[in-house]
N, C-alpha and C positions, 0 to 999 in steps of 0.2 A: 889668285882674287876669287875674294867669295862674295859676290855681287848677288843680291835675292828681287831689289825692285832696283827699276829705273822708270826715271821722270822725264817726258821728252813735249819741250814745247809747242807748238804748230806750225804759224807762220815764219816760214824760214829757216824753220827746224826740220821739221816732217813735212810741209806743204811749200813747194817752190811758189816763190814770187813772179816768176813767169809764168808757170804752165797753171795756177794756183790749185793744184793738184799734189798728191802724195806719191812720189815716185812706184814703181811697182815691183822694184829691188827693196825699198825700205818694208814696202806691206808684207814683202815676202821676210824679211827681215825678222819682224815683230811678232809673226807667227812661228818663226823657228823659237825665238827667245823664251816665248810659253810652252811654248812643247819642250824648251831647256829646262823648267821651272821657276825660271826669272818673272817675278810679276811685273807689269806696266802698266804707267800711269800718262797721265796727260797733263801737263801744266802752263795753260794758257789764259790770256785775257781775252778770250772768247766766250762766250754765255753757251747754255745749252742749247741754246738755237744755232748756234754756229758748227756746232759741231758734224752738220752731214760730211764733210770732206773725210771725216774718217769712217765711216759706213762698210763692214764688211768685218772689222777689228773689235773686240769685247775688252775693251783695257777693265784691269783690275782696280783701277778708280779716277776719278776725274778731279784734278782743283782746277775749276773755272774762273774766272774773271777777277784775275792773279788773286786766288787763295778766298772771295769772298763766299764763295759756293763749291763745298767738296762731298765728292757723293760716289758711292758705288752703284752698281744698276738694281741695288734694293734697298737702299736707304741712304739721306744726307748724314753724312759725317759730323759738317762743319756747316755753320752759313753766319754772315756778318755782314747788313745792312748800315747805309747812314743814317744816322737821325737824325728827327724830322725836324730838330732846328737848325743842325747845318744843311739840308735842304730850302728851309725855309731862306736862309741867307747865301745860297746861292742864287735863289729864284727872284731875292730881290738884288743880286746882282746883274743880274741877267735884264732886268727893266731898266736898269740905270747904264749899264756899260753891255748892251747885247750881242752876245758870239753863239755860233750853235753849239747845243748841247743835245749830247744823246745821252738819256735818262734810261740805265739797263734793268731789268728786273728779272725775273725768272722767267716769266713767259715771253722775253726779247727785250725790243729798243723801242722806244719814241723820240725825235725830235723837237726842238721847240721850234725851230724853222733851220734849212737846211740851204749850202751854200756852197760854191767850186771849191774849198777846203774838204766838205765833205765827201762830194763823188770823186777827188783825187785819193781821199784812202781808201775808199770801196773801190777805186780801182787796183788797188795791191791788195786789197785784201777777198775783195768780192763776196762781202760775210756786213756791209755798213750799207746797207741801200734802203735802211727802214723808212717810213716817211715821215713828215712831222706831223704834229696832233697838237692835241689840249693837253699842256702841261699844270697847269693850274692848281690843280689836287693832289700831283705827283708828291706831295710831300707828307699825304697820308696812307703811300704805297711802300712796298720793301723794297729800297732800292740798292741794289748790290753796287755800282758803279756809273760814273759818271765821265761820257767822252766829252771833253773840254776844249773846243777848237782855240786854241789861243798860245800865248808866246809865253818863255820861259818867264821872263821878266811879269807878264801878268798872271801865270799860274803862282810865282811867288806871293803876292800880291793877294789872289785869290785864296791861297791856303794861312796866310794870314790871319787871316777871318774865321776861315773851316780849321778851326785848332785840332778836332778829333776827325781830322781826315790828313791821308798820304797823296803821293801822287807818281804815277811810272810812265817814264815818257822812251817809247820806240821812235817815234818820229818828229822833226821840227813843226810840225801843224798843230796837234794833239799833244795832250796826257790823258789818260783815264784818273780819275779823281775817284779814290777808294777811302773806307772806315780802316781809322789803325785799328789794326791786329789782324787781319787776313790775309794774309801776305805768300805768296806762291812757298814760300822757306815754313811758315806755319802751316801751310796745305800738305807740305811733305811731312811734317814731326806729327800732324792726324792720323795719318795713313802709317808711318811706323809703330805708333801705339795702337792703332787698327790692328795693324796684321803682326806686331810684334818684331819688328826688325831693325836694329840699328845703324845710326848713321853710316858705321866704316862699311855698309852692308849696301850701301845706294850709289848712285850714279843718276847724275842727269847730262844732259842737252838744250842747248841754249844759243839765241845768238844777238839778242838784243838788251840794252839795259835794263828793261824789266825782269832779266831772267839772273842778275850778277849775282845779290843773294843765295838766288836757290844757288848758284854754283858755287858762289863760296861755302855755303852751307854742307854740300854732301862729299861721301868719302873720293869719290872722282867728277871730275867734272869736265865736259866736254863742249867745248865752243864749235860752231859749223866756221867753215872756210868764208863762206859770204855776212859773217858775224862782225859787229861792231870791234875797232882794233882796242875798246878799253876791258871788252869783253874777251879777246882771246890774254890779253896779257894776265889776268887771272885763272884762266883756265886749266885744268891738269895737261887736256890734251887737245890739239887744234885738227880738226879731220879738215876733210874737202868739202864744196859748198852741197847743199841741197842737192842740186844740178848734177851734181859729179860724185852721188853715190856717197856722200858723208858719213850718213846714218851706216850702212853696211860695212864699210873703209873700216871707219871708229869700231866698231861691235868686231869684225875681226880681228883689228890690231890687238884689243883686250881678249881675243879667244872667246867670248860670249858667243858666237854662231860660230 
């Protein structure tokens, strides 16, 4: 096997939902991969402001906000933000049928308001505690993603109006609404073009529904043992959970470390 690039989701993959940290063994494995000449990348729904959990590791590239903003430490490779008219539709919906919504920019997030749903997600991620504020002029900013705390039925209704957007859900309480075009899959292709790799030289690790397209796309896909059943079904290999050295065990299984 000739793997030259590996893409890692963060929450539930590199970082435990129990400890909210990356296991030391996983950190050591990432360093070993780079020592072995394999490039490593992040592919996450988090924005740049949520990557402090990765401190101490210099990844070769970052696919953030589910592919809306992709960059190396030196330059932006790709960015895709929600059109102003789409944001205006969302703001209008929030006036008619209020629900918590986090607007994600390059600098961070701002919520229209918060309730117990926001707090429940933050208890899982430790990354979504940003305060509520004035979002009346948010349509004039570059918004890469919106965290909409709505049901699946409400999501379908919203997307029927925001026709240039798509969504990715990893929890029943909310979905990430993003502009069409910027996916984790697209982010992988952007970096393959940038570094000159082919798809059969790639591997990806994930656990949730928003990882499925990415896992179907790469040469070798790995689902964490704590992952969704539907993700396990489409993965090339199912490893142990993030808390049971799943990253390390899979990399050893494929003789990469």
